[in-house]
N, C-alpha and C positions, 0 to 999 in steps of 0.2 A: 504494502503499498504506499502511497505519495501525496504530496502535501498539495497535487494537484486534486487531495479529493477534500479540502478545506476551504471551502465556499462563503462569503460574503453577501447579503442581504443589501440586493440596491437599493434598500430604504436607509440604509447606513450609508451606501458610497456617493448619494447624492448632497449629503448634508457638508454644513463645514462644523468646524470646530470654534470652540474659542479661542479669540486672538492672543496671541504669546507676549508674555509681559515686555513693555518698552523696555529696550536696550539691556536685556538680561539674555545671554545666550540661551537659546533653547534648551529644556531639558535642565536648565542648574537652577528652575526658581528658590529651588529649597536648598541651593550650597550656601554659604556663607559670602557674601562678596567679597570676602579678602581671597577667599580660594578659588574663583570663577577662571581667572588667568592661568592656574598653574593647573587647573584641570583640562582644559581646554589644551593646553600643552601638550599634557599625557595623551588626550584624546588623539594627539597626532601624532605623539610617537607610536603610539599603540595600532593605528589605523597604516602607518609605511611599515611595521615589521613583520606584519602579512606578507609572507615569500612564496611568490608563483610555483620555484622550484620544489619547493617542500611540500606544495599542496600535491603536485604531481607525481616528489616518492611517495607521499600518504598513501596516493591513489593505488599505485604498484602495489603498495600495501598487503592493500583491501580489496581490490577486485581483480584480481590478476587467477586468482583459484574459484570455481563453480564452489557455492558455498550457501544450499539451502540448510535451513536450520535441521541439528541433529545429525549433519551428514560429515565426512573426514576434514571437506573442507572448510566447513563452521568451525571447527573445534583447530583449526591449522589459524583461521582469524582471529578466535575467542583469544589466544595465545600470543596473535600479534598485534592486538592492544592491548593484552596486560602488561608486555612486552615494552611496548610504546611509553606508556602509564607511567611504567616504572622508571624509562631514561630521561622522562621529564623532570624527575624528582617527584611524582605526586606518590602518595599511598594507595596502591592497585590493588583489587578485590575482587576476587570471581563471585557473582551471586548466581547460586544454579537454582536450577529447578527441573520439575518433570511435567510436561504436557503430554497429551490426548493430540497428538498429529495423525497426519494421510500423510499415504505416497501412494504413488502408482505403483503397479503390479504388470497391467496390460493394457491396450483400448484398441479399436479397430470401427473403422465404419466403411459401408461399400452401399453402392449403390444395387439393387437386387432386381428392380423393374422400373424402364423397361428395358435396361442393361443390366449387365453384371462388370461393377468398375468399384477395386481398389479406391479409397481416396488417403490422401497423404496426412499422417496427425504429426510428424517430424518436420524439422527446421532444417531443413538441409545447409551444408558450409557453404559462404559466401566467398565468390571468386577472391584470393586476395586476403584475405581477414584469416589473419594466422589466430584470432582466437576462436571462430567458429568453426577450423578446420582442425583444432586441436583433440585428438582421438580422447582425450580425457572429456570430452564433452558427450560420448556416445551415452550414458548412463541418462543423461539430460536432453536428450533432444525431443525424447516424447511430450508433446503439449497435454497441460493436465488442469482439472479442478481439484483442489484439495476439499475433501471431506465429501466428492461425491457419492452417491451411493454406486452401488454393486449392481450391474443387471446386463442382460441380451433380450436386445428388442428391436423386430419389426415391425415396422409399423411405416403408413402413410407421413404424410408432413406437413405441418399449418406454419407458415412463418407471422412472428407476433413481434414487428418493429424490432424498439429497445426492450421490450418485455417489461415493462413498466406496468403499475399497477392499471391505471386509463387506457394503455395498450389492449390490455385481457379483455378491459371494458367495454373496449371499441369491437374487439372481434366475438363477442358477447352479441350488442348490439349489431353487427354486420350476418348475425347467424352461422357462425362460424365455430363450430364446436372442437377442445384439442381433447376429447377423452381420449386415449389409447394412443392417442398420437403423438409420434416426435417434434416439437415444437423447436423451429430455428429460430435464432431473432441477434440481433447486430451488437455489438458491445457498445456501451455509449449510455446515457439518462438516466441511470442507475447502480448502484454497486449489482455485483454481477450474482452475488451470494442471493438478489432482493428477485432476480431473471429465472432461478430456480427454486427459491417457495412461490411463487406465484404461480407459475408454471407447472408444479406439481398440486396448488390449489384445484387451477381450472382443469385437473385431472390428466394432464398430460403423460406418458409413459417414459418419456427422454426427454432431454435437451440439448442443443448444440447451439454453440456461441460463437459467431464469427467476427474477424475482423474489417470492418467494410471499407472500402477505397475510399469512399467520399467523405469518412469522416477522418480514417488517420493515414490514408494510402494518395495513391497518384492522383486525389479530388483535391490534395492541398499542396502537393509540388513533387520533385522527385525522389523516387525509391532509392530505398539501401540496395546496392552499393554506392552508385549513383551519387545520390541525393540521403536525407536523412529520415525519408517517411516510409511506414510499411509497407515492402514487399508482399507477395501474395503468399508467402509462404509463411508469413510473421504471425506466431501467434500469441496471445496473451492469455498467461496464467494468471492463478490467485485462487483466495480462498473464496469458497461459501457456504463460510460459515453467518449466520444472522440470529444468534442466540440473542434474549434480551439481559446478556451481560457482555464485558467485554472480557477476554483474558483466556484463558483455559477453559475450556468447555466441559469440565467436570467438578470444577473446584468452584464455584461463582463465590466470593465474596470472603473467600481466606487465602493463603497460599500452597503456593502448588508444590510443596515439600514432596519428598521422593513416600513420604510415608504418608501424606495427606487421605483424608476422608473422601471417600470420591464420589459423583453420581452414578449411577446405571447408565452406560451408554446406548443403554436403550429406551431410558426416560426423557433424552432431549431431544430437540427437534431439527436434528440435522438433515440435510437430504435424502431423501431413502431412492429417487432415481438418479439415471445414472446420466451425469453431464459432461459436455467434451467440449473445450474449445479447438477452434481450426482457424486456419488462414484463410482468406478469401475464395483461392484458387480451387483447394475444397468445396469452400460452401456454392459456389459456381456452377460446380459439376451437379449440387442438388439444384437450387433454384431455378436454375435455366430450363431447366425443365418440368416446373412446376405448370400447371396447366387453369387453375381456380381462377376467381374473379379476381380480377384488376385493385391494387393496394390504392389506399387512399393517398391522395399527392403530398402530404407530408411524411408518409412510410416507406419514400423510394431510395437507395441507398446510388450508389457508384457504379454499380455493376452492368455496364450493358447493353442489358436488358429491359424489360416493363418487368419489379416484380407481382408476383402471384401471393393470392392467402391463402391457399391452402394448393396441394402437390394434384389433387383430382385422382380417381381410382386407380390409375397407373401404375404411378409411385410410388414405389415401394424403396424404404432403404434398412440397413440393418448395423446397429450399435449394439456395441459390445464393450463395457468396460468393468475393470478391476480393479478395485484398491484394497488398499490394508488403513487402519486405524489400530495403531497403539502406541503405550506411554515412550517418552521420548525423551533423553537427557540432554541439555544444552544449557546455555548459561548469558546471563548479562555479565558485562563489565566494564568497572568503577572505577574512574580515580578522583581521588580528592586534592583539594588546594586547604586546606586549612585557614578560617578566617580568626583574627585573630580576639574578636569577641561574640563569636560562636560558640555555643556547648558542643561539647565532646558528640553529642548523635545527633545534631543540628544537619541535616542534607543542605541547608544555604540556597544557593539558586545553583539550579540544576537545568543542567545544557545535555541534551537526551539526541540519538538518532537509532534507529535500528540497526542491527551490522548483516543481519542476515539477507538472506536473496535468493531469487527464484533460480538463478543462473548468477553470472557473473555480479550482475548489478550494479555497472558503474553510473550507473544516473538515479535508477531506484536500489540501494539508499544512499550507496556509498559517497555520490555527489556532496551529499548533504555532513556523512561523516567524516570525510577529509576537511568539511569546514569546520567541525566539529573539534578534531584533531588540532588544526593549525589554533586553532582558538584557545587549546590547553597549551601549547605551547609558547602562544606569546604571553599570553599572562602566568604563564610559572616563570617564564624571565622577567616578566612584573612584576614579581612579589620575591624575587630574588635582587632586586634592582633598588626598588622604591617600597620596599617592606611589606608585608601579607595583608589584603585587605582584613575589614574590619569583621567581614560576613565569607562565612565556606561556600565555595563552589564547586561542585560535583559534575565529573563530566560522566555520562552513564549513554552504554553502548547496547542498548537491547537486544534482545533475543528471541527470535519469533514471531517478528510482529506480523511478517507476511501469512503465518496461518489465521490470523483474528489478535491484535495486539496483545502478544499474549505474557511478553516478557518484561516490560514495565509495567502493567497490570498487577501481575505476579510480585512484582517489587514494591509497589503503592500498597496493595493488599498485606503484606506483611510488615510493611512498613509504616502503617498508617497513622498512629499515634506519633510517631515522633515526625514526620512530614508537616499535619496539623499544627506542632508545637514549635518544629524551627525551620519550616519551608519556607522560602520568601518567592520563589517564579520560578516555571520550567517554561524553558523555550526549548521547540520541538527544528529538529534539520533534516528531516525525511528525504531524500531527494532534493535539497535543496536550492543546487546549480545546475541552470542548464540554459543560459541567456541572461541579460543583463536588464529586463523588467523587474523592478522590486515589487516584491505585494510582501504585505504583512495581514494578517491577521491572530486578533488577539483578544485579551478583557482591557475593556475599556480602559480601566486604571494605569494601566501598561503603556496607552496612545503615547503622552507626552514624552514618556523616556526612549520610543523607538523616532519619534520626529525629531529629538534632539540626536542622538544615536547618530542616524543616517544624513543631519544636518552637518557631520563633521567629517563625514568619509568622501572621498570624492569618487565621484562616478566617473569609470571605467572608459577611457577612451576609445579602445579596442570595440569592436561589432563582431560577434558570430556570423557566420555566415549566414544571408538571408534575412525576411520578412521577418518584423515579430522583436527584432532586437530595440534595446535604447540606445543609440548612440551619445556618448556622454561631450558637451562642448569644452571647452577651459576655463577652467577654474568651476566649474558646476559640480553642486553636493548631490548626492545620493539623492537625499529629499527632495530637492530643485528637479529631477530625472523623473521623481515617484508625482510628484504632484502635478507635470507637463506643464502647460499654460494656466493653470488656475491660480489665482492670488491668495486661494483657500488652503488650510494644511488639509491633508487626506485624513478622512476615518478610516481608520483600521477594520476589518471585517471583524465580524462575528465565528468562533470557529466552530467549526461540524465534527464531521467524525472523521473514520479511517485514517487514526496514527496514532501516535504515540504520548499524547497533550491527553486522551479520551480520561484516562480514569484520573489523573492528576484534577481538573476539573470538577470530574463527575463525581468522586468518592472524598475530595476533599479540599475543593474549591480553590485550590492556589493558582492567584491570575500567571494565565498561562499565554504563548504566543507560537504564533508559525511562523520561522522567517524564509521566505525562497527568491529565488531573481529566477524569472524566467525568458520565452521568449525564442529559443531554438528554433530552427525548420524541420523538426521530426520528432519523430517520438518511435523508441523501441521496447515501449513499458512489456515488464514482466517478460519479456521475448528471452531467447537467448541471445540476439545479437544485441544485448545492451551490455556493451563490452567495451573496453578501453578503445580498439581501436574507432570504433562508431563515435563515442562520445568525444575523442580528442579530433573526428574528421568534421564534426557537428555541431556539436557547443564551441568547440575549439582548443590548439594545444597551450594556449595561453592562461587559461585556470584564470582569467578576468571574473567570470561569475563567481565561481567559488572563493576569490577574494572579497569580494563585493560583499557576499554574506557574513564570511567571517571576521572582514572589516566594522559590521554595522553591530554584530551579536558579541564582538570583543569588546567595542566601547559602551554599548547599553550593558553587559555584564559586568565590565571593571566599577560603572559608573554605580550600579546599585550596590555591589559590595563594598566600595567603599565611601558611600557617604555615608553624614554625619545621619538625614534622615531621607526614609526609603523614596523615591523617587516616583510615587504614585499620586494618581491625578484623584483629587474627593468628590469633583465633580460630573465627569464624562461618565461616571458609569449612570447615571439617572438621567445625562442627557442620552445617550444611548436608550437606555428602559423607555423614557418620552416616545422618543422617534417609532419605537416601536408598536404602543401603546394606541401612537395616533393612526398609525397603521393600520390597528386590529380594529380600532374605533371605528374605522368605513368600509372594514369588512363584516360589520352588525348591520342585521337589516332594519330598516326604522322601525319597526312593534316591537323591535327586542325585549322585554321587560328588563336586560341586565343594564342597558344604556347608561341608568343612574350611577351604577355601582363602578362603572369602568369610569366616568368623570370623574368619581370619586377621587377612584384608585391615579388617575392622570394629575389631577389635582394636589393629592399628596406625593407624587414624584418631581412635580414642578416645585414645590417648596422645597425638597430633596437639593436640586439645584441649586435654588437661592442660598440654602443654608452651604454645601460645600463648596459653592464659588467665595460667600465670603471667609470661610476657615481658610482659603485655598491663599485666598489675597494676603489674610492674616497670618498666615505660613511665610506668602513671600517677604511679608514686610519684615517680621521677626530674622527671616534672613539678612536682611539688608541693617540690620538694627544688632540687637544684641546679643544673636543667638541663640543656643537653647544648652541646658543642662543637658548632662550625660543621664541624667532619672529622666528629663520630659521629653528625652528625642529616645527613648526607649519605649517610654510609655507611648508616644504619635505612633511609635513602629509598633508596636503589640497593636495598639486600635486599626490602626490601616487593612493590619491582616485578617482580625474577627470582622470588618467589615465586609469581607470575601465569602466568610464563613456564613454570614448569615441568610448567604441563599441556601442553604444545605438542610434539607427536608430528611427529617430519620425514616420518615415511611417511605420516602423515592417518590417517583414518578409512579403514577397508574398503570398498570398494567407493563413496567418496565422498575418496578423496584431496587433493581442495582442502582440507577441514575437517582444519584440524591441531589442534585445541585438546580436549583428551578429556574436559575439565571439562564442555562446555555442546556439543550444535550444535541446529538444528529437526531432527521429529522428520522421517523418511521417507517419511511418506505421509500426512500432512496439509498439512508445509510450515508452517505457524503452531508445533506447540506445540514443547514445548522437551523437548530430550531431556537432564536431567543423566545426566552419564557411558553419552555414547552409545554408547562400543564393548563396554560392559558390556551396555545398552539391548539392542543389537542382538543380543548375545549370547542373550538371552534370549529373545528373538523368538525365532529360530534353533534354542534350544531343543537343545543340543547341548554336553555336558559339554567335548570339547576348544574349540569358542570360549568358553564360558565361560572357563574355566581358562584360556588367551589373555589376555583381555580383563581378569582379574581377576590374571593377574602382570603387565599392564601398567601398571593401577593403582597396583600394588603400588610400582612403581619409580618411579611419581610420585610418591609417600606418601616413600620415600625419597630421594630428592632434596629434598623439600620438608623436609625432620627436618634433613640438612644444612645448608642456609638460615637454619634457626630457629634451630639450632646456633649460628651465625657472629651472628643477632641475638642471643642470650644472650651474647655473649662485651662487645658491648658496653652492654650491663645491669650488668656484672659492678662 
């Protein structure tokens, strides 16, 4: 999984943020005036310390062998990461866990009628690509989807577009029955696991998921190996797990240790039908022979014939998939830079990226992993030169993310108390560097922090090949490029699903962020071709993308680690909440009996904005004048963390009790999109006054509790 899975709501992207304090460097409003010049000098030094050659060496270290979770290559990468952290002088440790994973045994796909033809399920070597030609790849050439059911099916075919909930509803409206059929859908539109879930619910006997050339192949540009887009053989692997909890399928809510108590695998809703991913060449052999009614206009993809909804009576295909599911040992790798004011158990600021890949993973995940390693190197050297930071920084390489965000979730579940007591923020870097177009999704309280970090990091002058990249101009900052031609500061987007930030938000309400730079002309997503040759040819050999990400994360982390006061915004969470609530109000029908309650909640949030802005201004003034005592600064920092934890619900979300954060969660039908205020979002989908009123009342309690903590902040600022 990758950070492309993190989505921002349009209602947030279109708004402007509060203006920065005049004459104060962005993001340093809470720093004492006497320290700001030195801080800016250190920011510049940190940004200049990011080394492109070092990034390339890190990439060779972590992306030169296939390393799916639990494999021999995975163990090799784990050992290399531990050695790298130790070589920097960090405290390095392994956090082992035992997870219920899936692996392929065999698979075959064939046309049975009107012709007999075997179809390819493997990715062939690319001419001139030493990685794709390597014999060590032979065990990994088969495309597969983790947690597919095993089965042997011969049946007719139904095309279901992207396999979204609305697509299956449309098929029903059009009189197309999926019962007993092999459904074929294209990738995109939602998490692949929901395609399988919805197909199974529709009565399908099996599912084929293919990569359509309009979405990521020649419809976008030149294919590999000439260009960077998916060729006819490219197959997207990926997990199908859609359980109502993140992490190990058998240990929801507690750590997957070797001797943990586990659920019965038969009791959980993993797919039972066989599911097989294919490239578009194999899909063409099936779909060009379909003879049913023509598809609706927006269901047409990029293959050179008209798509049909069904295959007709004469078209029959045979799919056989065999997989095994078993307990597998792997590990997270952590490196710790101790802070002078952090407790022994405090994880402090956590910067993470998973280390497992479907094959090589040069983009997903290791383009982010190398940014993490370089950030660790630079910050460790800064600690040696300038002294240790106030707060601990933990660098985390998570295991088994691709199977369902497992390693990070098991660590959070096993360390929840110390995380809530001593965690400051989490920054995720999954597949973070494939272009120069900066994007940040984050908890709103972190918005100013990332604006400030981006304002001191130069936008790279070099540009990856092709369209979609952002070429810097002389003296332009990353923030200037990020905001484009706008005079307003950009809002960060809400975090969605699909990567390792999920458990930090869902279980601990730790302020979290995902930082990435995108725009390369191509994708090798979850394929065998996502190797170093593809990355250096398409993204570029100069590593400017990874340097951009590492620079911003390094500055943001060091500012947070060394600041007297945590650089969190007290008003932005309420501003973001207001934007969401106003959008929701527009969705209510004029006759809804819950409009008064929602208006009252909106009024309370407006008041919180005013209080937060007033307190923020007072805190800024304190930084300009007398400053803070050690005790009052510590109290302010504690209250800032408690403000975030006000969003936690002991009972969790209805139907998804594992998710405890009422502020944000992944949506329920795509798995990727963000659902800010998820309880109210679901109530609006259900469209009953009782559910809406209950969700509003729950949020009103949160707003009231936040008001109490803001009152405590006010007492510090008198």
